[in-house]
N, C-alpha and C positions, 0 to 999 in steps of 0.2 A: 244345218240339217243333220250334219254328222253327230253334233252333241244330242240333239233333240230326238233322234231316231234311235240312240244307242243307251240314254241315259235311263237308269231305274230309279224306283223309289228309294228315299233314304230308310236305312235301318230303323230309326226311330220311328218313321211313319208307320213302315211295313210292322214292327211289333207292337205298336201301341194302337194302331187304328185298324190296318187291313186285317192283321191276324184276329184279332178281337172283334170284328164287324161294327166298327163305330165309324163307317163311312157315311157322313152325311150327304143328304141329298143338295142342300143350298148353304155350303159354308160359308161364303161371303155374308149372307145376311143374318147369318148364325154368330160370325164375329162381329157385326155391328150391334146385334142385339144382346150378347153376353158379355162381351168386352168392350163397351162405349168407349172408357175412357182409354184405352191402350188403342184404339181405331184412331181416336181423334188425336192421340200424341202423334202418331204416324203423319197422320193428315198436317197437322201443324209442323213438325218436324222438317216436312219437306218443303215447305214455303220459303225458308232460306236456303236450304241446300240446292233445290233445283231451281228456284227462282233466281238466286244468285249466279248459279251454275249456268244459267243463259244470258243473266244479265251484263255480266262482267264482259265474257267473250264475245258476244254477238253484239249486244248494243254498245258496250265499251269501245270495241274494236272499229265500230262505224262511226263513233263519235270522235275518236282519235283521227281517223282518216278524214272523214267526211267536213265535221265542225271545225277542228283544230287545224286541218291541212297539214298533218304529219306525212312523208312519205309511205305510200302502202309497204313498201319493203321492210321499212323500219319498224312498223307498227305490228305485221306479221311476224316478224322476228322476235320481237318483244313476247309477244302472246305465245308463241312455239316454246321459247324458253321456260316461261311460266309454266306450259303444258309437261314439259320435261322435268322440272322441279317436283311439280306436283305428283307425278308416278310415283316417286320415293317418298314424297310426304305421306301419300294415302296410307302406304305399308306402314309407316311409323306410326301414325296415329292409329291405326287399326291394332297394332302390337300393343301400343299403350293403353287401349281402352280394355284390352285384355288384363292388363295389371291393376289399372286403378278404376276401370268401369267406364262403362258407356256415356252416363249422362255427364260427367265432368268435361269428357274430349267433346263431345257433340255442344254442350253449352259453351265451352271455351269458341268454337266455330262460330256459333249465332252470335255471341256478344264481340266478338271479333268483327261479324259482318256489321255489328251497329257501330262500332269505333272507326271501321275502314271506309263508310259512306262518302262522308266528305274528304279526308285525305285523299282518297283514289282520284277524286276530281282536280285537287290541287297540285298531285304528283304529275298528272298525264296534261295538266294544264300547262307546265313547264316546257313542252315541247321536247324535251331532253330525252334521249333514248334511255340512258341509266335509269332516269326516273320513271318513264313510262314502263321499262320492263320490270322495275321493283312493286310498282303498283299492280300489274298483272301478276307478278310473284305471289305478293301478299295477298290478293284477291283468290287465286286458284291455290296454291301450294298451303295456305294458311287457313284462310275462310272455309273454301268448299272442300279441302281435303280433310280438315278437322271434323267435318260433319260426315263427309261421305266414307273416311275410314271405317268408322264403327257401324255405320248405318245398316248394313246387312245383317250383321249379327243382331243388333238391338232390336230390328224391326221383328226379325225371326224369333228371337226369345220373348216377345210381348204376345204371342198367341201359341195355343196348344198344338200339338200335333194334327188334328183332324181339321183346325180351320186356320193351320199357319200360311199356307200357301196362298188361300183364297184371300184371308184377312190381310196378309202383308200386301198381296198385289193390289186389292181392292182400295184400300187406303192411301197406297205408295201412289198409284198412277192417278185416283182422284186429286191427290195433291198437286200431281204435274199439271193436270190440266188446269187448277186454279192459280199455280204460281209459275213454274216455268214455260209453259205456253204463250201466256199474254205478257210474260215480263218486258220482253224487248219492245214489242208493240206499244206497251203502255208508257216504258220510257220515252221513246220517240214520240209519242203524242204530248206527253209533258214538256219535252223539250220545244216541240212546236207551237204549244199553248202559251208557255211562258217565256220562251226564248231565253231560257239561262237553265244551268244544269241543276240548281240547288233543289228544285221539286224532283228531280230524279233521285237524287240523294236522300230525300226523305222517304221516297219509297221503298228504297233499298233497307233504309233502317226499318221500316213498318214490316218488311217481310222477316227482316232477322228478328223483331221483337214478337212477332208470332210464333217463331221457333223458340225463342227463349221461356216464352210462357208454357209452350207445348211440352218441353223438357223439363222445365220446373215442376210440372203437376205429375209427370211420368214416373214409373218407377224403375229402379236400379235391376238390373236382371242379369249381369255377367258372371254372377256364382249361383245362378238359380237351376234347377234341373228343369231341362227342356224337353223331356221324354215323356211327359203325361200332364194332362190338364190337373191341378191342383184341387179343381172344385168337385173332379170325378173321382179322386183317388180311391174313394171307398167301393166304389162300382167295379175297379180293376181286380181280377183274381190273382194278379201276383206284381209286385213292384218291379220297375225296370232300375238297375243301377244308376246312381246319378252319374252325370258327366264329370270326369276329372278335373 
């Protein structure tokens, strides 16, 4: 509440949109209509980041405790260690994306999600704390962090100022509904239906593969000017200096 009551519009939005009277009545639909590729890039990029972001800590923790019989304290301590490492990993991957680009870092996380799907279950299946901790660290501090680190900047850079928030939020939260929300329930249902973990690993690989495709077709944005819509540059009375 403190932030939301005091936050102001960004200088980019104020200068490029408000001051020039370019506020749109339905920016979310305009983002979908005028930037369909970028909209679906965001949607697809969320499949692995959000899906696996809930899959590993929610279903994974339940699987380790309930199915494998690992003591709750051991499983929770392994997961909390992974979260701690992830905090620093997110910052590192975010900084790396400023240097080499959003797509390489995000793609690395998605491909790591594909590669880790089966090894995650092999590692936790040992029931040894160190292997369980390593599985959760790889899942959170490598897979999820590599996608979450550059995500905010990348998604914002995919849309022009007048549609940035609406396009970002609409596509991102729609992706949450399709991926993160159902992930633990789908995984639990698969275990109940097949009695084994390998269909769940295939499901995790599917989510990651969706993101790989989305990032593959998406543009690189980290060096682009985010101040104005390139398609409308000719309509603007004056150029705004590009971001350093």
